[in-house]
VOZAKE-937422 format. One line per field, with one value per residue: residue in one letter; chain; x, y, z of N, C-alpha, C, CB in turn. Coordinates in nm, 3 decimals, padded with zeros to 5 digits. Glycine has a CB too. Example, Ala and Ser with C-alpha at 12.3 -4.5 7.8 and 13.67 -1.06 7.14 Angstrom:
2
rest	(A,S) $
kette	(A,A) $
n_east	(01.319,01.285) $
n_north	(-00.569,-00.225) $
n_up	(00.780,00.708) $
ca_east	(01.230,01.367) $
ca_north	(-00.450,-00.106) $
ca_up	(00.780,00.714) $
c_east	(01.320,01.290) $
c_north	(-00.330,00.003) $
c_up	(00.780,00.787) $
cb_east	(01.131,01.408) $
cb_north	(-00.447,-00.060) $
cb_up	(00.905,00.572) $
***
This chain:
197
rest	(M,A,Q,T,P,L,V,L,G,T,I,A,N,D,G,T,G,D,G,L,R,D,T,F,T,K,G,E,A,N,H,T,E,L,Y,S,V,G,G,W,G,Y,Y,K,D,A,A,T,T,P,T,T,Q,T,F,T,T,T,P,A,K,M,Q,I,D,G,G,H,A,N,S,E,S,G,Y,L,P,R,E,I,R,G,T,A,E,L,W,D,T,T,N,D,K,I,L,P,I,E,L,G,D,A,Y,D,V,R,I,E,V,T,I,D,S,I,T,A,S,S,Q,F,L,T,L,Q,L,D,I,A,G,G,V,S,P,T,N,V,V,F,T,H,E,L,N,K,P,K,T,L,P,A,T,V,S,F,T,F,P,I,F,C,L,A,T,F,I,A,N,G,G,Q,L,F,F,N,T,D,G,G,T,M,V,C,S,A,P,A,I,L,I,K,R,D,F,K,G,S,L) $
kette	(A,A,A,A,A,A,A,A,A,A,A,A,A,A,A,A,A,A,A,A,A,A,A,A,A,A,A,A,A,A,A,A,A,A,A,A,A,A,A,A,A,A,A,A,A,A,A,A,A,A,A,A,A,A,A,A,A,A,A,A,A,A,A,A,A,A,A,A,A,A,A,A,A,A,A,A,A,A,A,A,A,A,A,A,A,A,A,A,A,A,A,A,A,A,A,A,A,A,A,A,A,A,A,A,A,A,A,A,A,A,A,A,A,A,A,A,A,A,A,A,A,A,A,A,A,A,A,A,A,A,A,A,A,A,A,A,A,A,A,A,A,A,A,A,A,A,A,A,A,A,A,A,A,A,A,A,A,A,A,A,A,A,A,A,A,A,A,A,A,A,A,A,A,A,A,A,A,A,A,A,A,A,A,A,A,A,A,A,A,A,A,A,A,A,A,A,A) $
n_east	(-02.030,-02.197,-02.104,-02.095,-02.243,-02.162,-02.362,-02.405,-02.563,-02.770,-02.671,-02.365,-02.313,-02.586,-02.712,-02.832,-02.669,-02.441,-02.313,-01.991,-01.884,-02.042,-01.968,-01.692,-01.717,-01.854,-01.664,-01.445,-01.557,-01.594,-01.324,-01.214,-01.351,-01.249,-00.978,-00.978,-01.021,-00.821,-00.574,-00.387,-00.318,-00.086,-00.017,00.154,00.279,00.374,00.714,00.853,00.703,00.634,00.375,00.367,00.257,00.135,00.055,-00.168,-00.331,-00.589,-00.775,-00.671,-00.709,-00.517,-00.331,-00.278,-00.147,-00.085,00.096,00.365,00.642,00.669,00.414,00.152,-00.081,-00.122,-00.171,-00.417,-00.731,-00.877,-01.140,-01.168,-00.945,-00.789,-01.020,-01.105,-00.997,-00.839,-00.785,-00.884,-00.745,-00.812,-01.006,-00.890,-00.934,-01.008,-01.138,-01.344,-01.446,-01.677,-01.958,-01.877,-01.615,-01.268,-00.969,-00.615,-00.433,-00.161,00.014,00.244,00.462,00.671,00.812,00.910,00.967,00.919,00.744,00.843,00.646,00.493,00.423,00.319,00.160,-00.163,-00.355,-00.667,-00.908,-01.178,-01.518,-01.735,-01.746,-01.731,-01.592,-01.448,-01.347,-01.606,-01.714,-01.531,-01.341,-01.101,-00.809,-00.480,-00.172,00.124,00.433,00.660,00.943,01.292,01.501,01.513,01.480,01.224,01.099,00.797,00.591,00.295,00.064,-00.275,-00.579,-00.897,-01.255,-01.546,-01.854,-02.189,-02.180,-01.911,-01.877,-02.052,-01.938,-01.658,-01.321,-01.156,-00.841,-00.737,-00.511,-00.373,-00.204,-00.091,-00.031,00.118,00.300,00.347,00.538,00.490,00.580,00.595,00.379,00.225,00.016,-00.074,-00.308,-00.459,-00.661,-00.804,-01.017,-01.325,-01.645,-01.879,-01.825) $
n_north	(-01.499,-01.350,-01.145,-01.318,-01.240,-01.241,-01.349,-01.182,-01.170,-01.024,-00.946,-01.034,-01.384,-01.455,-01.653,-01.604,-01.552,-01.664,-01.996,-02.135,-02.305,-02.233,-01.966,-01.981,-02.122,-01.938,-01.731,-01.856,-01.898,-01.632,-01.548,-01.723,-01.636,-01.372,-01.434,-01.563,-01.376,-01.214,-01.235,-01.324,-01.329,-01.396,-01.338,-01.410,-01.372,-01.652,-01.756,-01.883,-01.846,-01.556,-01.312,-01.072,-00.759,-00.508,-00.186,00.069,00.380,00.296,00.145,-00.166,-00.493,-00.604,-00.900,-01.175,-01.476,-01.627,-01.837,-01.842,-01.961,-01.823,-01.742,-01.740,-01.904,-02.002,-01.853,-01.738,-01.589,-01.780,-01.875,-01.918,-02.054,-02.302,-02.360,-02.148,-01.846,-01.517,-01.394,-01.429,-01.631,-01.709,-01.534,-01.298,-01.114,-00.945,-01.117,-01.047,-01.144,-01.100,-00.875,-00.550,-00.602,-00.507,-00.434,-00.438,-00.372,-00.459,-00.377,-00.496,-00.441,-00.480,-00.240,-00.258,-00.135,00.184,00.402,00.720,00.920,00.852,00.923,00.845,00.567,00.463,00.318,00.162,00.054,-00.137,-00.214,-00.299,-00.525,-00.554,-00.550,-00.324,-00.041,00.092,00.146,00.280,00.260,00.323,00.501,00.532,00.686,00.590,00.723,00.776,00.573,00.655,00.494,00.190,-00.171,-00.125,-00.202,-00.138,-00.060,-00.028,00.044,00.022,00.093,-00.079,-00.115,-00.324,-00.326,-00.403,-00.413,-00.461,-00.710,-00.865,-00.850,-00.862,-00.727,-00.566,-00.493,-00.231,-00.099,00.189,00.412,00.757,00.833,00.692,00.384,00.135,-00.137,-00.406,-00.646,-00.945,-00.917,-00.881,-00.940,-00.859,-00.937,-00.841,-00.916,-00.703,-00.647,-00.790,-00.778,-00.858,-00.845) $
n_up	(01.567,01.834,02.119,02.429,02.711,03.062,03.332,03.619,03.846,04.109,04.363,04.532,04.540,04.539,04.401,04.156,03.945,03.681,03.705,03.800,03.597,03.371,03.349,03.282,03.042,02.879,02.884,02.756,02.500,02.415,02.413,02.220,01.993,01.962,01.926,01.685,01.487,01.351,01.084,00.787,00.432,00.173,-00.158,-00.445,-00.777,-00.982,-00.975,-01.183,-01.412,-01.442,-01.447,-01.694,-01.747,-01.960,-01.908,-02.007,-02.094,-02.064,-01.813,-01.675,-01.541,-01.265,-01.253,-01.047,-00.980,-00.755,-00.747,-00.665,-00.468,-00.230,-00.167,00.077,00.276,00.523,00.748,00.750,00.863,01.125,01.086,00.812,00.735,00.549,00.411,00.253,00.079,00.088,-00.146,-00.476,-00.697,-00.950,-01.059,-00.994,-00.760,-00.448,-00.170,00.063,00.398,00.571,00.620,00.727,00.796,00.837,00.665,00.593,00.304,00.106,-00.181,-00.419,-00.687,-00.974,-01.176,-01.495,-01.745,-01.910,-02.124,-02.257,-02.223,-02.005,-01.673,-01.428,-01.259,-01.206,-00.952,-00.904,-00.682,-00.733,-00.669,-00.812,-00.972,-01.247,-01.589,-01.617,-01.418,-01.220,-00.975,-00.779,-00.487,-00.380,-00.469,-00.595,-00.680,-00.839,-00.866,-01.141,-01.133,-01.066,-01.156,-01.345,-01.357,-01.105,-00.789,-00.641,-00.359,-00.159,00.106,00.209,00.392,00.403,00.421,00.450,00.297,00.180,-00.112,-00.167,-00.041,-00.198,-00.460,-00.443,-00.462,-00.721,-00.874,-01.065,-01.303,-01.463,-01.691,-01.709,-01.958,-02.248,-02.188,-01.928,-01.836,-01.630,-01.374,-01.163,-00.966,-00.641,-00.355,-00.027,00.213,00.502,00.768,00.998,01.164,01.262,01.129,01.269,01.538) $
ca_east	(-02.089,-02.204,-02.047,-02.177,-02.219,-02.172,-02.470,-02.339,-02.657,-02.802,-02.568,-02.270,-02.354,-02.731,-02.762,-02.897,-02.567,-02.389,-02.226,-01.850,-01.862,-02.103,-01.886,-01.572,-01.758,-01.879,-01.535,-01.367,-01.620,-01.559,-01.182,-01.194,-01.402,-01.151,-00.852,-00.994,-01.053,-00.710,-00.503,-00.345,-00.276,00.008,-00.031,00.252,00.280,00.472,00.850,00.900,00.628,00.570,00.287,00.413,00.143,00.160,-00.057,-00.182,-00.425,-00.714,-00.758,-00.668,-00.707,-00.393,-00.345,-00.186,-00.189,-00.058,00.174,00.503,00.672,00.653,00.272,00.127,-00.220,-00.125,-00.201,-00.547,-00.819,-00.910,-01.271,-01.161,-00.819,-00.804,-01.145,-01.125,-00.883,-00.872,-00.761,-00.930,-00.637,-00.870,-01.074,-00.807,-01.006,-01.009,-01.258,-01.366,-01.519,-01.813,-01.998,-01.818,-01.473,-01.168,-00.846,-00.503,-00.391,-00.033,00.038,00.382,00.476,00.796,00.797,01.025,00.998,00.822,00.765,00.880,00.533,00.423,00.483,00.273,00.069,-00.275,-00.427,-00.804,-00.975,-01.316,-01.601,-01.855,-01.745,-01.734,-01.466,-01.379,-01.385,-01.724,-01.743,-01.396,-01.341,-00.966,-00.722,-00.344,-00.082,00.265,00.515,00.760,01.071,01.409,01.575,01.435,01.350,01.205,00.986,00.726,00.486,00.223,-00.039,-00.392,-00.687,-01.029,-01.360,-01.635,-01.998,-02.261,-02.135,-01.779,-01.900,-02.117,-01.858,-01.514,-01.250,-01.061,-00.737,-00.714,-00.401,-00.362,-00.102,-00.137,00.005,00.219,00.284,00.437,00.540,00.506,00.588,00.606,00.282,00.192,-00.079,-00.089,-00.438,-00.459,-00.788,-00.780,-01.138,-01.439,-01.763,-01.986,-01.787) $
ca_north	(-01.516,-01.228,-01.157,-01.389,-01.172,-01.317,-01.306,-01.163,-01.173,-00.894,-00.922,-01.145,-01.514,-01.467,-01.767,-01.566,-01.536,-01.786,-02.082,-02.130,-02.370,-02.149,-01.846,-02.012,-02.160,-01.813,-01.662,-01.925,-01.870,-01.494,-01.546,-01.792,-01.547,-01.265,-01.493,-01.611,-01.266,-01.168,-01.327,-01.264,-01.413,-01.330,-01.402,-01.355,-01.442,-01.760,-01.710,-01.942,-01.787,-01.436,-01.236,-00.940,-00.686,-00.375,-00.098,00.187,00.475,00.225,00.060,-00.311,-00.562,-00.668,-01.045,-01.236,-01.617,-01.690,-01.959,-01.830,-02.037,-01.736,-01.721,-01.800,-01.906,-02.071,-01.761,-01.676,-01.594,-01.919,-01.918,-01.961,-02.124,-02.437,-02.375,-02.034,-01.755,-01.375,-01.351,-01.525,-01.638,-01.734,-01.413,-01.183,-01.016,-00.960,-01.184,-01.020,-01.253,-01.064,-00.735,-00.473,-00.634,-00.407,-00.498,-00.364,-00.435,-00.411,-00.413,-00.489,-00.466,-00.433,-00.166,-00.299,-00.034,00.293,00.492,00.853,01.007,00.805,00.977,00.771,00.454,00.480,00.200,00.182,-00.062,-00.128,-00.317,-00.320,-00.660,-00.553,-00.562,-00.196,00.020,00.179,00.181,00.287,00.298,00.365,00.535,00.569,00.708,00.554,00.806,00.711,00.555,00.717,00.389,00.069,-00.198,-00.078,-00.262,-00.041,-00.117,00.065,-00.021,00.104,00.025,-00.085,-00.178,-00.397,-00.317,-00.504,-00.425,-00.524,-00.851,-00.930,-00.852,-00.866,-00.605,-00.584,-00.390,-00.186,-00.006,00.260,00.517,00.890,00.845,00.593,00.251,00.082,-00.283,-00.446,-00.790,-00.991,-00.856,-00.954,-00.871,-00.906,-00.895,-00.871,-00.880,-00.637,-00.638,-00.867,-00.693,-00.897,-00.833) $
ca_up	(01.697,01.914,02.253,02.527,02.839,03.186,03.421,03.747,03.957,04.167,04.465,04.539,04.593,04.561,04.325,04.030,03.841,03.619,03.783,03.763,03.467,03.267,03.338,03.206,02.907,02.807,02.870,02.653,02.371,02.380,02.384,02.092,01.888,01.941,01.881,01.547,01.397,01.268,00.998,00.661,00.320,00.081,-00.289,-00.538,-00.905,-00.992,-01.009,-01.309,-01.523,-01.389,-01.534,-01.736,-01.798,-02.012,-01.875,-02.091,-02.036,-02.038,-01.694,-01.694,-01.412,-01.223,-01.240,-00.952,-00.978,-00.625,-00.765,-00.618,-00.346,-00.113,-00.134,00.209,00.323,00.651,00.857,00.726,00.981,01.155,01.037,00.672,00.710,00.494,00.335,00.162,00.066,00.083,-00.284,-00.578,-00.796,-01.083,-01.105,-00.955,-00.679,-00.304,-00.122,00.205,00.465,00.611,00.627,00.836,00.815,00.801,00.618,00.536,00.180,00.053,-00.320,-00.465,-00.831,-01.032,-01.301,-01.576,-01.847,-01.923,-02.237,-02.208,-02.190,-01.885,-01.551,-01.311,-01.273,-01.113,-00.906,-00.860,-00.625,-00.776,-00.607,-00.894,-01.027,-01.393,-01.661,-01.603,-01.290,-01.218,-00.836,-00.724,-00.346,-00.341,-00.581,-00.554,-00.793,-00.822,-00.953,-01.226,-01.062,-01.129,-01.226,-01.374,-01.297,-00.969,-00.720,-00.558,-00.276,-00.074,00.187,00.235,00.465,00.341,00.500,00.361,00.306,00.103,-00.251,-00.163,-00.008,-00.312,-00.583,-00.423,-00.502,-00.831,-00.882,-01.201,-01.322,-01.590,-01.693,-01.746,-02.099,-02.281,-02.129,-01.826,-01.832,-01.490,-01.350,-01.024,-00.874,-00.520,-00.268,00.110,00.265,00.646,00.834,01.126,01.246,01.214,01.131,01.360,01.680) $
c_east	(-02.089,-02.140,-02.146,-02.152,-02.236,-02.286,-02.412,-02.433,-02.680,-02.700,-02.481,-02.333,-02.504,-02.793,-02.828,-02.797,-02.527,-02.306,-02.084,-01.826,-01.920,-02.020,-01.762,-01.604,-01.783,-01.748,-01.449,-01.424,-01.586,-01.412,-01.153,-01.239,-01.301,-01.020,-00.858,-01.011,-00.940,-00.649,-00.471,-00.314,-00.188,00.007,00.063,00.251,00.394,00.607,00.895,00.829,00.557,00.483,00.354,00.293,00.186,00.037,-00.050,-00.278,-00.562,-00.695,-00.767,-00.649,-00.571,-00.420,-00.236,-00.230,-00.161,00.030,00.319,00.522,00.656,00.507,00.240,-00.020,-00.234,-00.161,-00.331,-00.628,-00.870,-01.043,-01.271,-01.037,-00.845,-00.929,-01.168,-00.999,-00.933,-00.849,-00.804,-00.827,-00.688,-00.930,-01.003,-00.887,-00.996,-01.143,-01.276,-01.456,-01.660,-01.832,-01.936,-01.672,-01.386,-01.037,-00.740,-00.459,-00.258,-00.015,00.187,00.383,00.612,00.766,00.924,01.066,00.883,00.850,00.777,00.762,00.460,00.495,00.438,00.175,-00.039,-00.338,-00.567,-00.855,-01.123,-01.396,-01.729,-01.861,-01.746,-01.596,-01.387,-01.427,-01.503,-01.764,-01.612,-01.402,-01.203,-00.887,-00.586,-00.258,00.061,00.346,00.618,00.891,01.187,01.491,01.487,01.527,01.346,01.082,00.926,00.619,00.420,00.110,-00.154,-00.496,-00.815,-01.127,-01.465,-01.781,-02.059,-02.210,-02.000,-01.792,-01.955,-02.024,-01.710,-01.452,-01.146,-00.965,-00.713,-00.599,-00.413,-00.257,-00.167,-00.109,00.114,00.192,00.383,00.424,00.575,00.511,00.594,00.507,00.256,00.095,-00.080,-00.222,-00.445,-00.590,-00.756,-00.898,-01.250,-01.566,-01.867,-01.947,-01.856) $
c_north	(-01.381,-01.253,-01.229,-01.325,-01.266,-01.261,-01.302,-01.178,-01.034,-00.854,-01.046,-01.268,-01.527,-01.582,-01.732,-01.547,-01.670,-01.864,-02.076,-02.189,-02.285,-02.023,-01.872,-02.056,-02.035,-01.736,-01.724,-01.898,-01.728,-01.483,-01.608,-01.704,-01.436,-01.318,-01.531,-01.500,-01.236,-01.278,-01.260,-01.372,-01.331,-01.408,-01.332,-01.438,-01.544,-01.708,-01.761,-01.884,-01.661,-01.367,-01.103,-00.873,-00.548,-00.291,00.027,00.284,00.413,00.133,-00.089,-00.377,-00.626,-00.816,-01.098,-01.381,-01.689,-01.813,-01.954,-01.908,-01.954,-01.702,-01.796,-01.788,-01.971,-01.984,-01.683,-01.673,-01.736,-01.965,-01.959,-02.043,-02.268,-02.458,-02.262,-01.949,-01.611,-01.317,-01.462,-01.526,-01.668,-01.607,-01.284,-01.076,-01.049,-01.021,-01.156,-01.127,-01.213,-00.913,-00.667,-00.503,-00.515,-00.479,-00.393,-00.442,-00.374,-00.466,-00.397,-00.515,-00.412,-00.364,-00.190,-00.194,00.065,00.367,00.634,00.938,00.966,00.851,00.906,00.662,00.471,00.346,00.242,00.050,-00.045,-00.242,-00.345,-00.460,-00.667,-00.563,-00.432,-00.130,00.115,00.220,00.177,00.337,00.341,00.392,00.576,00.584,00.672,00.639,00.724,00.696,00.619,00.617,00.267,-00.051,-00.151,-00.146,-00.158,-00.114,-00.006,-00.010,00.076,00.024,00.023,-00.144,-00.231,-00.376,-00.410,-00.522,-00.494,-00.675,-00.925,-00.949,-00.875,-00.736,-00.634,-00.466,-00.356,-00.086,00.062,00.368,00.651,00.918,00.743,00.460,00.228,-00.069,-00.324,-00.598,-00.816,-00.926,-00.945,-00.871,-00.940,-00.849,-00.938,-00.823,-00.826,-00.644,-00.717,-00.787,-00.729,-00.889,-00.715) $
c_up	(01.768,02.051,02.346,02.663,02.958,03.270,03.562,03.867,04.012,04.273,04.472,04.605,04.620,04.481,04.194,03.916,03.780,03.718,03.729,03.624,03.353,03.243,03.253,03.063,02.822,02.784,02.762,02.514,02.324,02.340,02.247,01.976,01.858,01.884,01.734,01.445,01.299,01.184,00.866,00.558,00.229,-00.049,-00.387,-00.665,-00.909,-01.039,-01.146,-01.430,-01.475,-01.493,-01.566,-01.800,-01.845,-01.987,-01.961,-02.021,-02.010,-01.918,-01.728,-01.558,-01.387,-01.200,-01.148,-00.933,-00.846,-00.632,-00.718,-00.488,-00.220,-00.081,-00.007,00.248,00.460,00.769,00.833,00.856,01.001,01.097,00.891,00.640,00.664,00.411,00.234,00.162,00.073,-00.057,-00.377,-00.690,-00.937,-01.141,-01.064,-00.880,-00.532,-00.263,00.027,00.266,00.501,00.620,00.749,00.863,00.776,00.770,00.590,00.414,00.138,-00.088,-00.349,-00.615,-00.876,-01.164,-01.381,-01.679,-01.860,-02.053,-02.183,-02.163,-02.063,-01.759,-01.425,-01.350,-01.167,-01.081,-00.865,-00.803,-00.653,-00.717,-00.686,-00.954,-01.178,-01.455,-01.663,-01.474,-01.303,-01.077,-00.758,-00.580,-00.296,-00.468,-00.526,-00.679,-00.754,-00.919,-01.028,-01.149,-01.138,-01.208,-01.242,-01.390,-01.152,-00.909,-00.627,-00.477,-00.195,-00.007,00.208,00.312,00.382,00.441,00.404,00.395,00.201,-00.041,-00.259,-00.134,-00.129,-00.431,-00.564,-00.470,-00.607,-00.836,-01.028,-01.203,-01.457,-01.577,-01.727,-01.894,-02.129,-02.212,-02.016,-01.830,-01.690,-01.479,-01.199,-00.930,-00.754,-00.439,-00.132,00.161,00.411,00.706,00.973,01.219,01.181,01.234,01.234,01.507,01.744) $
cb_east	(-02.014,-02.352,-02.011,-02.144,-02.313,-02.038,-02.595,-02.275,-02.607,-02.943,-02.631,-02.145,-02.280,-02.801,-02.856,-02.976,-02.445,-02.305,-02.277,-01.766,-01.926,-02.246,-01.844,-01.492,-01.886,-01.978,-01.461,-01.365,-01.773,-01.589,-01.103,-01.271,-01.537,-01.124,-00.820,-01.111,-01.084,-00.605,-00.585,-00.224,-00.399,00.154,-00.179,00.394,00.294,00.422,00.949,00.881,00.526,00.675,00.148,00.536,00.033,00.196,-00.056,-00.234,-00.439,-00.760,-00.864,-00.554,-00.818,-00.336,-00.338,-00.183,-00.120,-00.186,00.173,00.541,00.813,00.729,00.179,00.215,-00.308,00.006,-00.086,-00.624,-00.938,-00.913,-01.371,-01.165,-00.731,-00.803,-01.262,-01.249,-00.806,-00.789,-00.610,-01.073,-00.537,-00.978,-01.214,-00.743,-01.152,-00.985,-01.250,-01.428,-01.445,-01.848,-02.151,-01.894,-01.434,-01.149,-00.873,-00.385,-00.500,00.087,-00.048,00.474,00.359,00.896,00.771,00.995,01.028,00.828,00.648,00.953,00.437,00.411,00.452,00.209,00.144,-00.380,-00.353,-00.895,-00.946,-01.326,-01.637,-01.861,-01.861,-01.801,-01.492,-01.404,-01.266,-01.840,-01.850,-01.306,-01.391,-00.895,-00.783,-00.283,-00.089,00.289,00.583,00.781,01.099,01.496,01.706,01.351,01.317,01.190,01.029,00.662,00.542,00.169,00.019,-00.452,-00.712,-01.025,-01.423,-01.604,-02.047,-02.406,-02.127,-01.689,-01.996,-02.237,-01.877,-01.452,-01.185,-01.134,-00.606,-00.843,-00.266,-00.499,00.010,-00.070,00.053,00.357,00.302,00.404,00.642,00.392,00.713,00.745,00.151,00.318,-00.222,00.032,-00.557,-00.337,-00.885,-00.744,-01.181,-01.449,-01.826,-02.029,-01.636) $
cb_north	(-01.623,-01.181,-01.018,-01.542,-01.053,-01.314,-01.403,-01.028,-01.266,-00.897,-00.890,-01.103,-01.542,-01.336,-01.842,-01.438,-01.467,-01.752,-02.227,-02.203,-02.511,-02.111,-01.796,-02.120,-02.248,-01.725,-01.664,-02.076,-01.887,-01.399,-01.619,-01.926,-01.486,-01.193,-01.616,-01.702,-01.141,-01.108,-01.455,-01.175,-01.469,-01.322,-01.396,-01.353,-01.342,-01.870,-01.755,-02.091,-01.889,-01.339,-01.214,-00.948,-00.675,-00.379,-00.061,00.150,00.595,00.143,00.095,-00.353,-00.669,-00.602,-01.113,-01.158,-01.691,-01.726,-01.994,-01.681,-02.093,-01.610,-01.766,-01.733,-01.980,-02.133,-01.665,-01.751,-01.495,-01.939,-01.810,-01.840,-02.125,-02.535,-02.381,-01.949,-01.781,-01.299,-01.314,-01.487,-01.744,-01.844,-01.410,-01.121,-01.009,-00.823,-01.338,-00.880,-01.296,-01.128,-00.723,-00.496,-00.757,-00.301,-00.582,-00.344,-00.418,-00.455,-00.324,-00.591,-00.397,-00.551,-00.011,-00.429,-00.100,00.391,00.480,00.926,01.008,00.651,01.123,00.866,00.315,00.577,00.130,00.232,-00.077,-00.130,-00.276,-00.217,-00.735,-00.429,-00.608,-00.104,00.094,00.111,00.082,00.379,00.183,00.257,00.649,00.463,00.853,00.400,00.915,00.792,00.405,00.784,00.353,00.087,-00.348,00.077,-00.389,00.071,-00.228,00.185,-00.067,00.157,00.095,-00.168,-00.077,-00.544,-00.170,-00.469,-00.286,-00.456,-00.865,-00.849,-00.725,-00.985,-00.540,-00.598,-00.437,-00.123,-00.078,00.320,00.483,00.995,00.990,00.643,00.144,00.140,-00.343,-00.390,-00.851,-00.966,-00.826,-00.988,-00.870,-00.863,-00.955,-00.803,-01.003,-00.495,-00.491,-01.003,-00.696,-01.037,-00.819) $
cb_up	(01.779,01.930,02.310,02.530,02.854,03.265,03.414,03.751,04.067,04.228,04.605,04.616,04.720,04.523,04.408,04.050,03.897,03.494,03.782,03.867,03.466,03.306,03.477,03.276,02.912,02.884,03.003,02.680,02.380,02.497,02.492,02.089,01.930,02.073,01.964,01.540,01.476,01.353,00.975,00.683,00.243,00.142,-00.339,-00.476,-01.021,-01.086,-00.903,-01.307,-01.582,-01.337,-01.469,-01.835,-01.693,-02.164,-01.725,-02.233,-02.129,-02.163,-01.589,-01.792,-01.406,-01.093,-01.379,-00.814,-01.088,-00.560,-00.907,-00.597,-00.353,-00.134,-00.251,00.316,00.223,00.676,00.876,00.615,00.964,01.303,01.059,00.581,00.836,00.605,00.430,00.206,-00.067,00.186,-00.307,-00.632,-00.756,-01.075,-01.053,-01.078,-00.721,-00.232,-00.148,00.225,00.589,00.744,00.631,00.959,00.732,00.915,00.492,00.640,00.068,00.146,-00.417,-00.388,-00.912,-01.054,-01.276,-01.647,-01.983,-01.801,-02.341,-02.315,-02.303,-01.887,-01.539,-01.210,-01.259,-01.171,-00.787,-00.976,-00.470,-00.930,-00.466,-01.004,-00.976,-01.441,-01.803,-01.728,-01.231,-01.286,-00.774,-00.810,-00.261,-00.252,-00.667,-00.457,-00.842,-00.846,-00.873,-01.356,-01.040,-01.025,-01.149,-01.502,-01.306,-00.964,-00.641,-00.646,-00.182,-00.156,00.323,00.103,00.600,00.209,00.604,00.366,00.286,00.098,-00.316,-00.057,00.112,-00.355,-00.654,-00.498,-00.381,-00.965,-00.814,-01.262,-01.310,-01.633,-01.796,-01.659,-02.134,-02.244,-02.236,-01.682,-01.935,-01.404,-01.420,-00.974,-00.947,-00.437,-00.330,00.202,00.182,00.718,00.843,01.104,01.265,01.287,00.999,01.329,01.695) $
***
């Protein structure tokens, strides 16, 4: 919904402005729109059967099934709460709501083991929708932890244009050499701004 401006009239009490009821109706609509914008979803892999993924130098998609008891969808933006999600647990991708939206994304993963030649793990957020990254909009390198297992997390902002809306966002990980075995992945997606405001 676009902003509903109040009609003030030319001069005070000239009868050309909105009446009291119309003024409050428009004000309430504007307030509801702003109140409904924000929200977040947290998706973590199931505790009983956590996904363990071995990442190599070839990018592979991070899988998060959202089956953990700590996963939370009760605080999603009101316009999708109860009808949609911000993370597709079947296809493992971010599902932005509308063009122009802005989000903060936090990734958590436990690195269980590393072969000696691997020094860092690279994350790529890809919006092409394919089986490998071809339209990367964000890259981050996680350095090799000093002790294992180690849970690492980081947060980054993203915004959504047409390609992201059409394809969603997939998370690909790869190493600089050797392998890293990771488990307990989780993602927090928080909508900060609605594109149509």
